[in-house]
C-alpha positions in Angstrom: 6.9 157.4 201.7 5.0 156.9 204.7 6.5 155.6 207.8 4.8 152.3 207.6 5.8 151.8 204.1 9.4 152.4 204.7 9.6 150.2 207.7 7.8 147.6 205.6 10.0 147.8 202.7 13.1 147.4 204.9 11.9 144.5 206.7 11.1 142.7 203.6 14.4 143.6 202.2 16.2 142.0 205.1 14.1 138.9 204.9 14.4 138.5 201.3 18.3 139.1 201.5 18.3 136.4 204.1 16.9 133.8 201.6 19.0 135.1 198.9 22.3 134.8 200.8 21.2 131.1 201.5 20.2 130.1 197.8 23.4 131.9 196.5 26.2 130.5 198.3 30.0 131.7 197.7 31.4 129.0 195.5 35.0 128.2 195.1 36.3 126.3 192.0 35.7 127.2 188.2 32.2 128.3 188.7 33.0 130.7 191.5 33.1 133.6 189.2 29.6 132.7 188.0 28.2 132.6 191.6 30.1 135.9 192.3 28.4 137.7 189.4 25.1 136.4 190.5 25.5 137.5 194.1 27.0 141.1 192.7 23.8 141.6 190.7 21.2 140.3 193.2 22.7 141.6 196.6 23.6 145.1 195.3 20.4 146.7 197.0 17.4 147.9 195.3 13.9 148.7 196.4 12.6 145.3 196.7 9.3 146.6 195.5 8.1 143.4 194.2 8.8 141.1 197.2 6.8 143.7 199.1 3.9 143.2 196.9 4.1 139.2 197.2 4.2 139.6 201.0 1.6 142.3 201.4 -0.7 140.3 199.1 -0.4 137.3 201.0 -0.9 139.0 204.2 -4.6 139.9 203.0 -5.1 136.2 203.5 -2.9 135.5 206.7 -0.2 133.6 204.6 2.6 132.5 207.0 5.7 134.7 206.2 8.0 131.7 205.5 5.9 131.0 202.5 5.5 134.3 201.0 9.1 135.5 201.7 10.5 132.5 199.4 8.2 133.4 196.7 9.2 137.0 197.1 12.9 135.9 196.9 12.1 133.9 193.5 10.4 137.1 192.1 13.5 139.0 193.0 15.7 136.6 191.2 13.7 136.9 187.9 13.8 140.5 188.2 17.6 140.6 188.7 17.8 138.3 185.5 15.9 140.8 183.6 18.1 143.8 184.8 21.1 141.8 184.0 20.0 140.9 180.7 18.5 144.5 179.8 21.9 146.3 180.5 23.8 144.3 178.0 25.1 146.0 175.0 22.8 144.0 172.8 19.7 145.3 174.8 20.0 148.8 176.6 23.8 149.0 176.8 24.0 150.7 180.2 27.1 151.0 182.3 25.6 151.8 185.6 22.9 149.8 187.7 21.7 150.8 191.4 25.0 153.1 191.4 27.7 150.4 190.5 29.0 149.1 187.2 26.5 146.7 185.3 27.3 143.1 185.6 28.7 142.9 182.2 31.0 145.8 183.1 32.2 144.5 186.5 32.7 140.9 184.8 32.2 140.3 181.2 29.5 140.1 178.6 29.4 136.1 178.8 29.6 136.0 182.6 26.6 138.4 182.7 24.5 136.4 180.3 25.2 133.2 182.3 24.5 134.7 185.5 21.1 136.0 184.0 20.3 132.6 183.1 21.3 131.1 186.3 19.1 133.5 188.3 16.3 132.6 186.3 16.3 129.0 186.5 17.1 129.3 190.1 13.9 131.1 190.6 11.9 128.0 189.7 14.1 125.8 191.8 13.2 128.1 194.8 9.4 128.1 194.0 9.5 124.2 193.5 11.3 123.4 196.7 8.9 122.0 199.7 10.3 124.7 201.8 8.1 127.0 199.9 4.8 125.4 200.7 4.1 121.9 201.6 1.2 121.7 199.0 2.8 120.4 195.8 -0.2 121.4 193.8 0.2 124.9 195.0 3.8 125.1 194.1 2.9 123.7 190.6 0.6 126.5 190.2 3.2 129.2 191.3 5.8 127.8 188.9 3.2 127.9 185.9 2.2 131.5 186.8 5.6 133.0 187.2 6.8 131.1 184.0 3.8 132.9 182.1 4.6 136.1 183.7 8.5 135.9 182.9 8.1 134.3 179.5 7.2 134.8 176.0 3.8 136.0 176.7 4.9 138.0 179.6 8.2 139.9 180.5 10.3 138.6 177.5 7.8 139.6 175.0 7.7 143.0 176.4 11.4 143.4 175.9 11.2 142.0 172.5 8.7 144.6 171.7 10.9 147.3 173.3 13.8 146.4 171.2 11.7 146.8 168.1 9.8 150.0 169.3 11.6 152.5 167.5 10.6 150.9 164.2 7.3 149.9 164.8 5.7 153.3 165.0 3.6 152.3 168.4 0.6 154.3 169.5 -0.7 154.6 172.9 -2.3 151.2 172.7 1.0 149.7 171.4 3.0 151.4 174.1 0.6 150.3 177.0 0.6 146.7 176.1 4.5 146.6 175.8 4.6 148.1 179.4 2.1 145.7 180.5 4.0 142.9 179.5 7.5 144.1 180.2 6.8 145.7 183.7 3.3 144.7 184.5 3.4 141.1 184.0 5.9 140.4 186.9 4.1 142.9 189.0 0.8 141.1 188.4 2.3 137.8 189.4 3.4 139.2 192.7 -0.1 140.1 193.7 -1.5 137.0 192.1 1.2 135.0 194.1 -0.3 136.3 197.5 -3.9 135.1 196.4 -2.5 131.7 195.2 -0.8 131.1 198.6 -3.8 132.4 200.5 -6.6 130.4 198.4 -8.3 133.6 197.5 -11.8 133.6 195.9 -12.1 134.6 192.2 -13.3 138.0 193.1 -10.3 138.4 195.5 -8.1 137.3 192.8 -9.7 139.6 190.2 -9.3 142.6 192.4 -5.6 141.9 192.7 -5.1 141.7 189.1 -6.9 144.9 188.4 -4.9 146.5 191.1 -1.8 145.3 189.6 -2.6 146.2 186.0 -3.1 149.8 187.2 -0.2 149.9 189.6 2.3 148.6 186.8 1.2 151.0 184.3 1.6 154.0 186.9 5.0 152.7 188.0 6.4 152.5 184.4 5.1 156.2 183.5 6.8 157.4 186.6 9.9 155.5 185.6 9.9 157.3 182.0 9.4 160.7 183.9 12.2 160.0 185.9 14.3 159.1 182.8 13.3 162.8 181.7 13.5 164.5 185.0 15.4 162.4 187.4 18.9 162.9 188.7 21.5 160.0 187.6 23.3 160.2 190.9 20.0 159.6 192.8 18.9 157.1 190.3 22.0 155.2 190.3 21.8 154.9 186.4 21.8 157.1 183.3 18.9 159.4 182.4 17.5 160.5 179.1 18.3 157.3 177.4 14.8 156.5 175.9 15.0 159.7 173.8 18.3 159.3 172.7 17.6 155.7 171.9 14.5 156.9 169.9 12.0 155.0 172.0 8.6 155.6 172.1 6.9 156.0 175.7 3.6 157.1 177.1 5.3 160.4 178.4 6.7 160.8 174.8 3.1 160.4 173.2 1.2 162.3 175.9 3.6 165.0 176.9 5.0 165.3 180.6 1.9 167.0 182.2 -0.7 164.7 180.8 1.5 161.6 181.5 1.8 163.0 185.1 -2.2 163.1 185.4 -2.5 159.7 183.8 -0.1 158.1 186.4 -2.1 159.7 189.1 -5.5 158.5 187.6 -4.0 155.0 187.5 -2.7 155.0 191.1 -6.1 156.1 192.3 -8.0 153.5 190.4 -5.4 150.6 191.8 -6.1 151.8 195.2 -9.8 151.5 194.4 -9.5 147.9 193.5 -8.5 147.2 196.9 -11.8 148.4 198.4 -12.8 144.7 198.7 -10.2 144.0 201.4 -11.1 147.2 203.5 -8.2 148.4 206.1 -6.2 145.2 205.5 -5.0 146.6 202.3 -3.7 149.9 203.8 0.0 148.8 202.7 -1.0 148.2 199.1 -2.9 151.6 198.9 0.4 153.3 200.4 2.4 151.4 197.5 0.0 153.2 194.8 1.3 156.7 196.1 4.8 155.6 196.4 5.0 154.2 192.9 4.3 157.6 191.3 6.1 160.0 193.7 9.5 158.1 194.2 12.6 159.8 192.9 14.6 156.6 192.2 
């Protein structure tokens, strides 16, 4: 990781966590356990890669930080919802997340389901608030775009296919589509959001979407490689679960070395899509290398 990227991730993480602390208050009373679970899941750390994508994309168009950071926080709420639900016994059945017990292990399954539901709906509350942007039509566009990315034509569809993947006999095209939905749709929204906030041209939004498409696939291949080669202590979660569950991945279809080459190719392509923005996109280019070389 470059020094500039490390500093940018840390800076965005602090800002996003500040917004999350505000929108996730400590509550007393009967609902206190729910809020505690929401805070536990959301404020447990993480790379905050998706928030950085929102901010870095917005920076291309000089979007004020107070606007992009609220959109970034909304994305992190949706992402955390997906992790809480993915970890449930009915899904991936994981005991550890970011080196800590998963929400359903720390609390219980019912609380984890409700916490995920509440985080998802809170994301749209944050986006719809005037503090996110004074232009109501722009806020509606952000809400619509995130709903598509997170819903039955995006992230949720990808998870549904993933659950059935062991019986579907997916080929490379099928697995690629799965990953573009499950992981790539939310990453694409992050880049698109910067363009929405910045009133980007059609060509600029197309370049950001193409960048996100290749980055999302490269990121997922790296994830699959870490599941095979990574260290559980470093990752903060169990490894070698895909093979044990009989899941079809691009690494499984291509083999480790070919998958590594494919990830590198995708990262190179992703960076090339940013040529339109010149030196302003240096941080987004750094992210392409980080996506495929990270160890957690």
